[in-house]
C-alpha positions in Angstrom: 86.1 -80.3 22.8 84.7 -81.0 19.2 85.0 -77.4 18.5 88.6 -77.4 19.0 90.6 -77.5 15.8 92.6 -80.6 15.0 96.0 -78.7 15.2 95.5 -78.1 19.2 93.8 -80.2 21.9 92.0 -79.3 24.9 92.4 -81.9 27.4 89.5 -81.5 30.3 90.4 -81.6 33.8 88.4 -81.4 37.0 85.2 -79.3 36.4 86.1 -77.3 39.5 89.7 -76.5 38.5 90.4 -72.7 37.2 94.0 -73.7 35.9 94.9 -74.1 32.3 98.2 -75.6 31.4 99.0 -74.2 28.1 101.6 -76.0 25.9 102.1 -74.1 22.7 105.7 -75.1 21.6 106.3 -78.7 22.3 105.5 -80.3 19.1 107.7 -81.0 16.0 104.9 -81.9 13.6 104.7 -79.7 10.4 102.1 -80.5 7.9 102.9 -81.1 4.4 101.4 -77.8 3.0 103.7 -76.0 5.5 106.8 -78.0 5.0 106.5 -77.1 1.3 106.9 -73.4 2.1 110.3 -74.0 4.2 113.4 -73.7 2.2 115.6 -75.7 4.6 116.5 -79.4 3.7 115.3 -82.2 5.9 118.8 -82.3 7.9 118.5 -78.6 8.4 115.0 -78.5 9.5 115.7 -81.4 12.2 118.5 -79.2 13.6 116.3 -76.0 13.4 113.6 -78.1 15.3 116.1 -79.0 17.9 116.8 -75.3 18.7 113.2 -74.0 18.4 111.0 -76.8 20.1 110.2 -76.7 23.8 111.1 -80.4 23.9 109.3 -82.5 26.4 107.2 -79.6 28.0 104.1 -81.6 27.0 105.4 -84.4 29.1 106.1 -82.1 32.0 102.3 -80.7 31.7 101.0 -84.2 31.6 103.1 -85.5 34.6 102.1 -82.5 36.6 98.5 -82.9 35.7 98.4 -86.6 36.8 100.4 -85.9 40.1 98.0 -82.8 41.1 95.4 -83.2 43.6 92.9 -81.3 41.4 93.7 -82.2 37.6 94.1 -79.1 35.4 93.0 -78.5 32.1 95.6 -78.6 29.3 95.6 -77.1 25.9 98.3 -78.3 23.9 99.5 -77.2 20.2 99.9 -80.4 18.1 101.9 -78.4 15.3 105.1 -77.1 15.5 105.8 -73.3 16.1 107.5 -73.4 12.8 103.9 -73.7 11.2 102.5 -70.5 13.2 103.4 -69.4 16.7 100.0 -69.0 18.3 101.7 -66.6 21.1 102.9 -64.0 18.6 100.9 -61.1 17.5 100.0 -61.6 13.8 100.8 -58.1 12.9 102.9 -55.0 13.4 102.7 -55.1 17.1 104.9 -58.1 17.3 108.5 -57.1 18.4 109.9 -60.5 17.3 109.2 -59.3 13.6 112.5 -57.6 13.8 114.3 -61.2 13.6 111.7 -62.6 11.2 109.6 -64.3 13.9 106.4 -63.0 14.1 103.4 -65.4 14.0 104.7 -67.1 10.9 108.5 -67.4 11.1 110.6 -66.3 7.9 114.1 -66.6 9.6 115.6 -69.4 11.8 117.0 -69.2 15.5 120.4 -68.6 13.7 118.8 -65.9 11.5 119.1 -67.9 8.2 116.3 -68.0 5.7 113.6 -70.3 6.5 110.8 -69.0 4.2 111.6 -66.7 1.2 111.7 -63.0 1.1 108.1 -61.6 0.3 106.4 -64.8 1.8 102.6 -64.3 2.5 101.8 -65.3 5.8 98.0 -64.8 5.8 97.1 -68.2 4.7 98.9 -70.0 7.4 97.3 -67.3 10.0 93.8 -67.9 8.5 94.2 -71.9 8.7 95.9 -72.4 12.0 96.6 -69.2 13.9 93.2 -67.8 14.3 91.2 -71.0 15.1 93.8 -71.7 17.5 93.3 -68.2 19.4 89.3 -69.0 19.0 89.9 -72.4 20.7 92.1 -70.9 23.6 89.6 -68.1 24.1 86.6 -70.6 24.3 88.9 -72.8 26.7 89.3 -69.6 29.2 85.8 -68.5 29.0 84.7 -72.1 29.9 86.8 -71.8 33.1 85.6 -68.5 33.9 81.9 -69.7 33.4 82.6 -72.8 35.7 84.6 -71.4 38.5 84.6 -67.8 38.2 88.2 -67.4 37.4 90.8 -68.7 35.0 94.8 -69.3 35.8 96.8 -70.0 32.7 100.1 -71.4 33.3 102.3 -71.2 30.2 104.6 -74.1 30.0 107.9 -73.3 28.0 111.5 -74.0 28.1 114.6 -72.3 26.6 118.3 -73.1 26.2 121.2 -72.8 28.6 122.9 -70.4 26.1 121.5 -67.7 24.2 120.7 -68.1 20.6 121.2 -65.6 17.9 117.5 -64.7 17.5 116.9 -63.8 21.1 116.3 -60.1 21.6 116.9 -60.1 25.3 119.7 -62.8 25.4 122.3 -60.9 27.6 120.2 -61.1 30.7 120.2 -63.8 33.5 119.2 -67.3 32.5 118.0 -69.0 35.7 116.9 -72.4 36.2 113.2 -71.2 36.0 112.2 -67.9 34.6 108.9 -66.6 35.6 107.2 -64.4 33.0 104.6 -61.7 34.1 102.1 -59.2 32.9 101.6 -56.3 35.0 97.6 -56.6 34.9 97.5 -60.4 34.8 100.0 -61.7 37.0 99.1 -60.9 40.7 101.7 -60.8 43.5 100.1 -63.9 45.0 100.3 -66.0 41.9 104.3 -65.0 41.6 104.8 -65.8 45.3 103.1 -69.2 44.9 105.2 -69.9 41.7 108.5 -69.1 43.3 107.8 -71.1 46.2 106.7 -74.2 44.2 109.7 -73.9 42.1 112.2 -73.3 44.7 113.6 -76.9 45.0 114.4 -76.7 41.1 117.0 -74.1 41.7 117.0 -70.2 41.2 113.8 -68.7 40.0 114.2 -65.4 38.0 111.7 -62.8 36.6 111.2 -61.9 33.1 114.6 -62.9 31.8 115.5 -63.8 29.3 111.9 -64.1 28.2 109.2 -61.8 29.6 105.5 -61.6 29.4 102.7 -64.2 29.5 99.9 -65.1 27.1 96.3 -63.9 27.6 93.6 -64.3 24.8 92.9 -60.8 23.4 89.4 -61.0 24.4 90.4 -60.8 28.2 93.8 -59.1 27.7 93.7 -56.0 29.9 90.1 -56.3 30.7 89.3 -59.4 32.8 91.3 -59.3 36.2 89.8 -62.7 36.9 92.0 -64.1 34.2 95.7 -64.3 35.8 98.5 -65.7 33.9 102.1 -66.8 34.3 104.8 -68.0 31.9 107.0 -70.7 33.3 110.4 -70.9 31.2 112.3 -73.7 32.2 116.1 -74.0 31.3 116.7 -77.2 29.3 119.8 -78.1 30.7 118.0 -78.9 33.8 115.6 -81.8 32.5 116.9 -82.8 28.9 120.3 -83.1 26.8 120.4 -79.8 24.7 119.6 -79.0 22.0 117.1 -81.6 21.4 117.9 -85.0 23.0 116.4 -87.0 25.6 114.6 -85.9 28.9 116.3 -86.9 32.2 115.4 -87.3 35.7 115.1 -83.4 36.1 111.8 -83.8 34.2 110.3 -85.5 37.2 111.4 -82.8 39.7 110.0 -80.0 37.7 106.6 -81.9 37.0 106.4 -82.4 40.8 107.1 -78.6 41.4 104.5 -77.7 38.6 101.8 -79.9 40.3 102.5 -78.2 43.8 101.6 -74.9 41.9 98.6 -76.2 40.4 97.2 -77.5 43.9 97.9 -74.2 45.6 96.1 -72.4 42.6 93.2 -75.0 42.7 92.5 -74.6 46.4 89.4 -73.2 47.6 91.6 -71.0 49.8 93.7 -69.9 46.8 95.8 -66.9 47.6 93.8 -63.7 47.3 94.1 -62.3 43.9 94.6 -65.5 41.9 
């Protein structure tokens, strides 16, 4: 854990657990160096944080970890995604560059200016993005070494109504959206998630957000690394856009704990 950069935290779970709950977008924290590069005034920044932050997802992951029979590992980003977004490609491969939201955002959720034109993202990528990626890679490697497999569960949330920046906002918006990858999301993992979250409402697939996060060292190479993105519609557990959590948080944490226990079992479904 000492090798983890201060902008993120690896919270140890059971030595025999293959599960890592990845919480990349829950924080509102912005260091002074990054704040000085953002053109919004303080009130505008707070409004943007209300819209862009996956509020209370760290609390959902924590409650699920405490409720699970086998404690999962948790990798939690301590900084806002307005500093860097650790789940975006830092180069031209990233489709969200089309709306100014690559690894370092230059536009807001409503397509207003966040950082000035011509902004150089490289210092932020070097200071925050690359150390985060290395630390997450080490965390996954640790689970592989200890258990022979790793299961990454990305814990996210999304607004009940689409925001202007969304590239695919015209599709279904179920209570729980499951984001998948053709290589890293086996059918057994998807089935387990659907069963676990069934009490929370409708579960959909890859809409309005698709895909899941796997460190590039393993991506498309190691089938022992499985991954699933869990996108929770915010009105199911909180007051939108950036208000307090409600009783739905407890139900979602319980469902996530059920999924964790299924995946942690020695008799976990084949392929997970």
